[in-house]
Residue frames as a rotation matrix with the C-alpha (Angstrom) as fourth column:
MET 1
-0.734 0.510 -0.448 90.85
0.404 -0.201 -0.892 100.38
-0.545 -0.836 -0.058 94.83
ASP 2
-0.643 0.622 0.447 87.36
0.393 -0.232 0.890 101.20
0.657 0.748 -0.095 93.68
ILE 3
-0.836 0.425 -0.347 84.92
0.150 -0.431 -0.890 103.66
-0.527 -0.796 0.297 95.26
GLN 4
-0.649 0.708 0.278 81.22
0.458 0.073 0.886 103.56
0.607 0.702 -0.372 94.33
ALA 5
-0.814 0.463 0.350 78.54
-0.578 -0.697 -0.424 105.98
0.048 -0.548 0.835 95.54
ILE 6
-0.618 0.733 -0.284 75.40
0.695 0.678 0.239 104.43
0.368 -0.050 -0.928 96.98
GLY 7
0.573 0.817 -0.069 72.94
0.786 -0.523 0.331 107.28
0.234 -0.244 -0.941 97.15
SER 8
0.474 -0.341 0.812 73.96
-0.054 -0.932 -0.359 110.62
0.879 0.127 -0.459 98.60
ARG 9
0.536 -0.207 0.818 74.98
-0.828 -0.320 0.461 109.46
0.167 -0.925 -0.343 102.10
ALA 10
0.544 -0.347 0.764 76.80
-0.211 0.825 0.525 106.17
-0.812 -0.447 0.376 101.52
PHE 11
0.468 -0.420 -0.778 79.46
-0.841 0.059 -0.538 104.58
0.272 0.906 -0.325 99.37
ALA 12
0.946 -0.209 0.248 81.36
0.127 0.942 0.312 101.33
-0.298 -0.263 0.917 99.01
VAL 13
0.300 -0.925 -0.234 85.14
-0.950 -0.313 0.019 101.00
-0.091 0.216 -0.972 98.99
TYR 14
0.996 -0.067 0.060 86.59
0.076 0.984 -0.163 97.87
-0.048 0.167 0.985 97.39
ILE 15
0.318 -0.948 0.009 90.26
-0.918 -0.306 0.253 97.22
-0.237 -0.089 -0.967 98.16
GLY 16
0.837 -0.012 -0.548 91.98
-0.303 0.824 -0.480 94.46
0.457 0.567 0.685 96.21
GLU 17
0.849 -0.487 -0.204 94.80
0.520 0.710 0.475 92.15
-0.087 -0.510 0.856 97.17
PRO 18
0.051 -0.916 0.398 97.71
0.775 -0.214 -0.594 94.23
0.629 0.339 0.699 95.76
GLU 19
0.033 0.008 0.999 96.70
-0.272 -0.962 0.017 97.30
0.962 -0.272 -0.030 97.74
LEU 20
0.921 0.307 0.238 96.13
-0.317 0.237 0.918 95.32
0.226 -0.922 0.316 100.93
GLN 21
0.630 -0.756 -0.176 99.54
0.769 0.639 0.007 93.66
0.107 -0.140 0.984 100.58
LYS 22
-0.076 -0.654 0.752 101.17
0.427 -0.703 -0.569 97.05
0.901 0.278 0.333 99.99
ARG 23
0.119 0.222 0.968 99.64
-0.657 -0.713 0.245 98.22
0.744 -0.665 0.061 103.29
HIS 24
-0.823 -0.498 -0.274 100.46
-0.196 0.701 -0.686 94.93
0.533 -0.511 -0.674 105.08
ILE 25
-0.367 0.798 0.478 96.78
-0.869 -0.111 -0.481 94.24
-0.331 -0.592 0.735 105.86
GLU 26
-0.977 0.190 -0.097 95.14
0.150 0.935 0.321 90.83
0.152 0.299 -0.942 105.95
PRO 27
-0.418 0.882 0.217 91.39
-0.425 -0.401 0.812 91.09
0.803 0.247 0.543 105.30
ARG 28
0.235 0.577 -0.782 90.46
0.398 0.677 0.619 88.52
0.887 -0.457 -0.070 107.99
ASN 29
-0.209 -0.417 -0.885 92.34
0.976 -0.038 -0.212 90.53
0.055 -0.908 0.415 110.65
ILE 30
-0.532 0.014 0.846 90.93
0.277 -0.942 0.189 93.96
0.800 0.336 0.498 109.77
THR 31
-0.476 0.399 -0.784 89.70
0.813 -0.139 -0.565 96.06
-0.335 -0.906 -0.259 112.67
VAL 32
0.616 0.752 0.235 87.26
0.788 -0.592 -0.170 98.93
0.011 0.289 -0.957 112.51
SER 33
0.582 -0.475 -0.661 90.07
0.028 -0.800 0.599 101.30
-0.813 -0.367 -0.452 113.55
THR 34
-0.536 -0.800 0.272 92.26
0.262 0.148 0.954 100.11
-0.803 0.582 0.130 110.69
ALA 35
-0.165 0.579 0.799 89.31
0.986 0.110 0.125 100.41
-0.015 0.808 -0.589 108.28
ARG 36
0.807 0.432 -0.402 88.68
0.467 -0.884 -0.013 103.98
-0.361 -0.177 -0.915 109.49
GLU 37
0.068 -0.881 -0.469 92.31
-0.093 -0.474 0.876 104.80
-0.993 -0.016 -0.114 108.81
LEU 38
-0.612 -0.229 0.756 92.05
0.648 0.403 0.647 103.28
-0.453 0.886 -0.098 105.32
VAL 39
0.334 0.836 0.435 88.91
0.941 -0.323 -0.101 105.30
0.056 0.443 -0.895 104.57
ARG 40
0.699 -0.148 -0.700 90.56
0.176 -0.913 0.369 108.44
-0.693 -0.381 -0.612 105.96
ASN 41
-0.359 -0.928 -0.104 93.57
0.015 -0.117 0.993 107.91
-0.933 0.355 0.056 103.65
VAL 42
-0.480 0.239 0.844 91.49
0.845 0.386 0.371 106.98
-0.237 0.891 -0.387 100.61
LEU 43
0.479 0.806 0.346 89.20
0.855 -0.517 0.021 109.99
0.196 0.286 -0.938 100.91
ASP 44
-0.568 -0.752 0.336 91.89
0.570 -0.653 -0.499 112.35
0.594 -0.092 0.799 102.17
CYS 45
0.342 0.812 0.472 89.46
-0.072 -0.478 0.875 113.17
0.937 -0.333 -0.105 104.95
PRO 46
-0.615 -0.707 0.350 90.76
-0.380 -0.124 -0.917 114.09
0.691 -0.696 -0.192 108.43
ASP 47
-0.636 0.433 0.639 87.57
-0.684 0.066 -0.726 113.16
-0.357 -0.899 0.254 110.34
THR 48
-0.507 0.505 -0.698 85.85
-0.297 0.658 0.692 109.81
0.809 0.558 -0.184 109.87
GLY 49
-0.998 0.050 0.035 84.42
-0.020 0.273 -0.962 109.79
-0.057 -0.961 -0.271 113.40
THR 50
-0.334 0.942 -0.043 80.87
-0.530 -0.226 -0.817 110.45
-0.780 -0.250 0.574 112.24
VAL 51
-0.039 0.335 -0.942 80.63
-0.908 0.382 0.174 107.67
0.418 0.861 0.289 109.68
SER 52
0.369 0.186 0.911 79.53
-0.580 0.812 0.069 104.11
-0.727 -0.553 0.407 110.29
LEU 53
-0.371 -0.598 -0.710 81.44
-0.923 0.320 0.213 101.30
0.100 0.735 -0.671 108.63
GLU 54
0.738 0.428 0.522 80.41
-0.437 0.892 -0.114 97.79
-0.514 -0.144 0.845 107.66
LEU 55
-0.248 -0.939 -0.238 83.33
-0.908 0.139 0.396 95.50
-0.338 0.314 -0.887 106.91
PHE 56
0.870 0.452 0.198 83.14
-0.335 0.836 -0.435 92.52
-0.362 0.312 0.878 104.58
PRO 57
-0.122 -0.990 -0.074 86.56
-0.830 0.061 0.555 90.86
-0.545 0.130 -0.829 104.45
GLY 58
0.861 0.269 -0.431 87.07
-0.481 0.706 -0.520 88.35
0.165 0.655 0.737 101.66
ARG 59
0.804 -0.593 0.042 89.88
0.561 0.780 0.278 85.90
-0.197 -0.200 0.960 101.24
HIS 60
-0.260 -0.949 0.176 92.15
0.949 -0.217 0.229 88.37
-0.180 0.227 0.957 99.44
GLU 61
-0.576 0.143 0.805 90.07
0.306 -0.875 0.374 91.56
0.758 0.462 0.460 99.27
LEU 62
-0.678 0.346 -0.648 88.06
0.618 -0.209 -0.758 93.87
-0.398 -0.915 -0.072 101.46
LEU 63
-0.294 0.680 0.672 84.73
0.489 -0.497 0.717 95.61
0.821 0.540 -0.186 100.94
ILE 64
-0.766 0.056 -0.640 83.82
0.566 -0.413 -0.714 98.51
-0.304 -0.909 0.284 103.23
PHE 65
0.078 0.827 0.557 80.40
0.749 -0.417 0.515 100.15
0.658 0.376 -0.652 103.21
VAL 66
-0.860 -0.379 -0.343 80.64
0.509 -0.695 -0.508 103.70
-0.046 -0.611 0.790 104.55
ARG 67
0.170 0.949 0.264 77.51
0.823 -0.284 0.491 105.52
0.541 0.134 -0.830 105.71
ARG 68
-0.745 -0.340 0.574 77.61
0.051 -0.887 -0.459 109.15
0.665 -0.313 0.678 106.66
SER 69
-0.479 0.561 -0.675 75.83
0.871 0.205 -0.447 109.73
-0.113 -0.802 -0.586 109.91
SER 70
0.500 0.809 0.310 73.23
0.825 -0.554 0.115 112.41
0.265 0.198 -0.944 110.40
GLY 71
-0.240 -0.667 0.705 75.88
0.279 -0.744 -0.608 114.65
0.930 0.051 0.365 111.92
GLU 72
-0.004 0.307 0.952 73.94
-0.827 -0.536 0.169 115.01
0.562 -0.786 0.256 115.14
PRO 73
-0.810 -0.372 -0.454 74.76
-0.092 0.845 -0.528 112.57
0.580 -0.385 -0.718 117.92
GLU 74
0.533 0.845 -0.049 72.28
-0.173 0.166 0.971 110.88
0.828 -0.509 0.234 120.22
PHE 75
-0.485 -0.707 0.514 73.25
-0.637 -0.117 -0.762 110.81
0.599 -0.697 -0.394 123.88
TYR 76
0.544 0.569 -0.616 72.74
0.045 0.714 0.699 108.01
0.838 -0.408 0.363 126.41
GLU 77
-0.052 -0.520 0.853 73.57
-0.901 -0.344 -0.265 108.02
0.431 -0.782 -0.450 130.12
PHE 78
0.387 0.055 -0.921 74.68
0.163 0.978 0.127 105.01
0.908 -0.199 0.369 132.15
SER 79
0.833 0.024 0.553 75.22
-0.506 -0.374 0.777 104.73
0.225 -0.927 -0.299 135.89
ASP 80
0.437 -0.713 0.549 77.97
-0.346 0.430 0.834 102.09
-0.831 -0.554 -0.059 135.84
PHE 81
-0.274 -0.725 -0.632 80.71
-0.877 -0.081 0.473 100.85
-0.394 0.684 -0.613 133.58
GLU 82
-0.787 0.002 0.616 79.47
0.084 0.991 0.104 97.25
-0.611 0.134 -0.781 133.31
THR 83
0.284 0.952 0.116 76.18
0.419 -0.014 -0.908 98.51
-0.863 0.307 -0.402 131.84
VAL 84
0.358 -0.264 -0.896 78.14
-0.715 -0.695 -0.081 100.63
-0.601 0.669 -0.437 129.37
LEU 85
-0.712 -0.702 0.021 80.02
-0.550 0.575 0.606 97.52
-0.437 0.420 -0.795 128.21
SER 86
-0.426 0.654 0.625 76.75
0.514 0.744 -0.427 95.66
-0.745 0.139 -0.653 127.68
ALA 87
0.583 0.659 -0.475 75.33
0.032 -0.604 -0.797 98.58
-0.812 0.449 -0.373 125.71
LEU 88
-0.026 -0.685 -0.728 78.45
-0.850 -0.368 0.376 98.80
-0.526 0.629 -0.573 123.54
ALA 89
-0.817 -0.244 0.522 78.11
-0.034 0.925 0.379 95.10
-0.575 0.292 -0.764 122.72
ALA 90
0.075 0.945 0.318 74.61
0.585 0.216 -0.782 95.90
-0.808 0.244 -0.537 121.36
LEU 91
0.274 -0.030 -0.961 75.95
-0.536 -0.835 -0.126 98.50
-0.799 0.550 -0.244 118.91
PRO 92
0.976 -0.024 0.219 76.38
0.197 0.541 -0.818 97.39
-0.098 0.841 0.533 115.32
ARG 93
0.182 -0.983 0.015 80.07
0.758 0.149 0.635 96.87
-0.627 -0.104 0.772 114.56
GLY 94
-0.533 -0.520 0.668 81.61
0.830 -0.475 0.292 100.04
0.165 0.710 0.684 113.17
SER 95
0.591 0.787 0.178 79.06
0.710 -0.612 0.348 102.45
0.383 -0.080 -0.920 114.66
ALA 96
-0.343 -0.669 0.659 80.52
0.211 -0.738 -0.640 105.85
0.915 -0.081 0.395 115.32
SER 97
0.774 0.590 -0.228 80.47
0.321 -0.056 0.945 106.38
0.545 -0.805 -0.233 119.09
SER 98
-0.365 -0.853 0.374 82.36
-0.074 -0.374 -0.925 108.19
0.928 -0.365 0.073 121.86
LEU 99
0.472 0.472 -0.745 82.26
0.661 0.369 0.653 107.55
0.583 -0.800 -0.138 125.59
PHE 100
-0.285 -0.472 0.834 82.70
-0.218 -0.816 -0.536 110.21
0.933 -0.335 0.130 128.27
TYR 101
-0.043 0.251 -0.967 82.59
0.921 0.385 0.060 110.33
0.388 -0.888 -0.248 132.08
LEU 102
-0.604 -0.067 0.794 81.15
-0.050 -0.991 -0.122 113.42
0.796 -0.114 0.595 133.76
HIS 103
-0.403 0.414 0.816 79.87
-0.877 -0.428 -0.216 113.95
0.260 -0.803 0.536 137.33
GLY 104
-0.586 0.066 0.808 79.62
-0.489 0.766 -0.418 110.22
-0.646 -0.640 -0.416 138.13
VAL 105
0.533 0.805 0.260 77.76
-0.160 0.397 -0.904 109.34
-0.831 0.440 0.340 134.92
TYR 106
-0.627 -0.636 0.450 78.97
0.323 0.314 0.893 107.65
-0.709 0.706 0.008 131.74
ILE 107
0.352 0.710 -0.609 77.71
-0.343 -0.507 -0.790 109.39
-0.871 0.488 0.065 128.62
LEU 108
-0.415 -0.401 0.817 77.72
0.569 0.586 0.577 107.67
-0.710 0.704 -0.016 125.25
ALA 109
0.048 0.358 -0.932 77.44
-0.627 -0.716 -0.307 109.80
-0.777 0.600 0.190 122.11
VAL 110
-0.347 -0.064 0.936 76.32
0.502 0.830 0.243 107.76
-0.792 0.555 -0.256 119.09
TRP 111
-0.446 0.175 -0.878 75.98
-0.706 -0.672 0.225 108.92
-0.550 0.720 0.423 115.50
PRO 112
-0.028 0.486 0.874 73.30
0.256 0.848 -0.464 106.70
-0.966 0.211 -0.148 113.97
GLY 113
-0.804 -0.182 0.566 72.87
0.574 0.010 0.819 106.38
-0.155 0.983 0.096 110.24
GLU 114
-0.873 0.487 -0.014 70.45
-0.458 -0.811 0.363 108.69
0.166 0.323 0.932 108.46
GLY 115
-0.018 0.996 -0.088 66.92
-0.784 0.040 0.619 108.07
0.620 0.080 0.780 109.78
ALA 116
0.035 -0.023 -0.999 68.08
0.287 0.958 -0.012 105.30
0.957 -0.286 0.040 112.11
ARG 117
0.261 -0.015 0.965 67.90
-0.885 -0.404 0.232 105.05
0.386 -0.915 -0.119 115.87
ILE 118
-0.520 -0.517 -0.680 69.71
-0.182 0.845 -0.503 102.44
0.835 -0.137 -0.533 117.93
GLN 119
0.400 0.858 0.322 66.85
-0.561 -0.049 0.826 101.24
0.725 -0.511 0.462 120.15
ALA 120
0.440 -0.240 -0.866 68.95
0.495 0.869 0.010 98.60
0.750 -0.433 0.501 121.92
LEU 121
-0.626 -0.753 0.204 70.79
0.263 -0.450 -0.854 101.29
0.734 -0.480 0.480 123.86
CYS 122
-0.159 0.662 0.732 67.58
-0.740 -0.571 0.356 102.25
0.654 -0.485 0.580 125.68
GLU 123
0.677 0.363 -0.641 67.55
0.049 0.846 0.532 98.77
0.735 -0.391 0.554 127.22
PHE 124
0.098 -0.778 -0.621 70.78
0.879 0.360 -0.312 99.55
0.466 -0.515 0.719 129.06
GLY 125
-0.793 -0.440 -0.422 70.77
0.580 -0.756 -0.304 103.28
-0.185 -0.486 0.854 129.64
ARG 126
0.242 0.866 -0.438 68.67
0.633 -0.483 -0.604 106.38
-0.735 -0.131 -0.665 129.45
ALA 127
-0.165 -0.203 0.965 68.37
0.912 -0.404 0.071 108.40
0.375 0.892 0.252 126.26
VAL 128
-0.026 0.110 -0.994 68.84
0.618 -0.779 -0.102 112.09
-0.786 -0.617 -0.048 127.00
LYS 129
0.660 0.303 0.688 67.75
0.729 -0.479 -0.489 114.97
0.182 0.824 -0.537 124.79
ARG 130
0.137 -0.667 -0.733 70.63
0.377 -0.649 0.661 117.35
-0.916 -0.367 0.163 124.25
GLU 131
0.880 0.030 -0.475 71.58
-0.371 -0.582 -0.724 119.79
-0.298 0.813 -0.501 121.57
PRO 132
0.783 -0.622 0.010 74.48
0.463 0.572 -0.677 118.71
0.415 0.535 0.736 119.34
ALA 133
0.271 -0.691 0.670 76.60
-0.395 -0.715 -0.577 121.43
0.878 -0.109 -0.467 121.01
TYR 134
0.845 0.064 0.531 76.52
-0.524 0.297 0.798 119.29
-0.107 -0.953 0.285 124.18
LEU 135
0.805 -0.593 0.018 79.28
0.567 0.760 -0.318 117.26
0.175 0.267 0.948 122.54
LEU 136
0.152 -0.752 0.641 81.55
0.096 -0.634 -0.767 120.31
0.984 0.178 -0.024 122.72
HIS 137
0.451 0.096 0.887 80.78
-0.817 -0.355 0.454 120.62
0.359 -0.930 -0.081 126.44
LEU 138
0.976 -0.066 0.208 81.67
-0.031 0.902 0.430 116.94
-0.216 -0.426 0.878 126.95
ARG 139
0.560 -0.812 0.165 84.93
0.617 0.275 -0.738 117.27
0.553 0.515 0.655 125.02
GLU 140
0.004 -0.560 0.829 85.93
-0.239 -0.805 -0.543 120.23
0.971 -0.196 -0.137 127.18
HIS 141
-0.002 0.093 0.996 84.70
-0.946 -0.322 0.029 119.20
0.323 -0.942 0.089 130.63
ALA 142
0.871 0.380 0.312 84.33
-0.464 0.845 0.265 115.41
-0.163 -0.375 0.912 130.71
VAL 143
-0.250 -0.887 0.390 86.94
-0.537 0.462 0.706 112.68
-0.806 -0.033 -0.591 130.79
THR 144
0.393 0.310 -0.865 87.10
-0.909 0.271 -0.316 111.15
0.136 0.911 0.389 127.30
ILE 145
0.229 -0.241 0.943 87.28
-0.408 0.856 0.318 107.38
-0.883 -0.458 0.098 127.65
ALA 146
-0.428 -0.307 0.850 87.03
0.623 0.581 0.524 106.44
-0.655 0.754 -0.057 123.96
ASP 147
-0.009 0.374 -0.927 86.58
-0.399 -0.852 -0.339 108.66
-0.917 0.367 0.157 120.93
GLY 148
-0.388 -0.082 -0.918 85.28
-0.917 -0.067 0.394 107.62
-0.094 0.994 -0.049 117.51
ASP 149
0.088 0.399 -0.912 84.74
-0.410 0.850 0.332 103.89
0.908 0.345 0.239 118.04
ALA 150
-0.058 -0.077 0.995 84.06
-0.995 -0.079 -0.064 103.22
0.083 -0.994 -0.072 121.70
SER 151
0.850 0.475 0.227 82.96
-0.495 0.868 0.039 99.63
-0.178 -0.146 0.973 121.12
GLU 152
0.727 -0.628 -0.277 86.17
0.237 0.609 -0.757 98.50
0.645 0.484 0.592 119.44
THR 153
-0.068 -0.796 0.602 88.42
-0.482 -0.502 -0.718 100.56
0.873 -0.339 -0.350 121.70
LEU 154
0.017 0.136 0.991 86.96
-0.994 0.110 0.002 99.12
-0.109 -0.985 0.137 124.90
GLY 155
0.926 0.363 -0.102 86.61
-0.376 0.908 -0.184 95.69
0.026 0.209 0.978 123.30
ARG 156
0.249 -0.920 -0.302 90.39
-0.245 0.242 -0.939 95.49
0.937 0.307 -0.165 123.18
TYR 157
-0.668 -0.592 0.451 90.47
-0.501 -0.091 -0.860 95.53
0.550 -0.801 -0.236 126.98
PHE 158
-0.495 0.592 0.636 87.13
-0.652 0.230 -0.722 94.13
-0.574 -0.773 0.272 128.18
SER 159
-0.967 0.013 0.256 85.68
0.145 0.851 0.505 90.85
-0.211 0.525 -0.824 126.96
CYS 160
-0.162 0.986 0.046 82.00
0.625 0.139 -0.768 91.88
-0.763 -0.096 -0.639 127.20
ALA 161
0.496 0.330 -0.803 82.47
-0.321 -0.790 -0.523 94.66
-0.806 0.518 -0.286 124.63
ALA 162
-0.481 -0.876 -0.029 84.84
-0.370 0.173 0.913 92.62
-0.795 0.449 -0.407 122.50
SER 163
-0.875 0.157 0.458 82.23
0.449 0.617 0.647 91.02
-0.181 0.771 -0.610 120.32
PRO 164
-0.453 0.745 -0.489 79.71
-0.481 -0.666 -0.569 93.62
-0.750 -0.023 0.661 119.22
LYS 165
0.349 0.700 0.623 76.96
0.228 0.581 -0.781 92.44
-0.909 0.414 0.043 116.93
ALA 166
-0.724 -0.566 0.394 78.01
0.474 0.007 0.881 92.01
-0.501 0.824 0.263 113.35
PRO 167
-0.655 0.477 -0.585 76.27
-0.620 -0.783 0.056 94.16
-0.432 0.399 0.809 110.75
């Protein structure tokens, strides 16, 4: 396994065939959740929920680009679940995101990369200005539907979110 820094907010993790075999992972079948777990184990880091991952599976190896998010989530509100699924399909694969339900509204928290903004979400929902502490309120008072990688989690169960855009 090789870890290379790419600036101050990103790094690449290369995992070769012996290590993948030891972990019983086939590169072509890697999921973002599995990649998050790998990164968590490699870095000995308990929380990888605010990093975005880009996966590049090879034939016998795996390359993962890890970008630390700004630390402050953006919030989007949606009136119905079908619109949420469409919005999640617009997220780049591996984007850190959590979905909540509070007072009849779906709220998506997204951690974009440094200096980035995910404009596609505004096509489906309404961006809302909230302080980062709003996330604590949601975790305490809202129903958590998916935490960390909403797109992949919901994609397991709903076909419209199953194929988010590749990086």
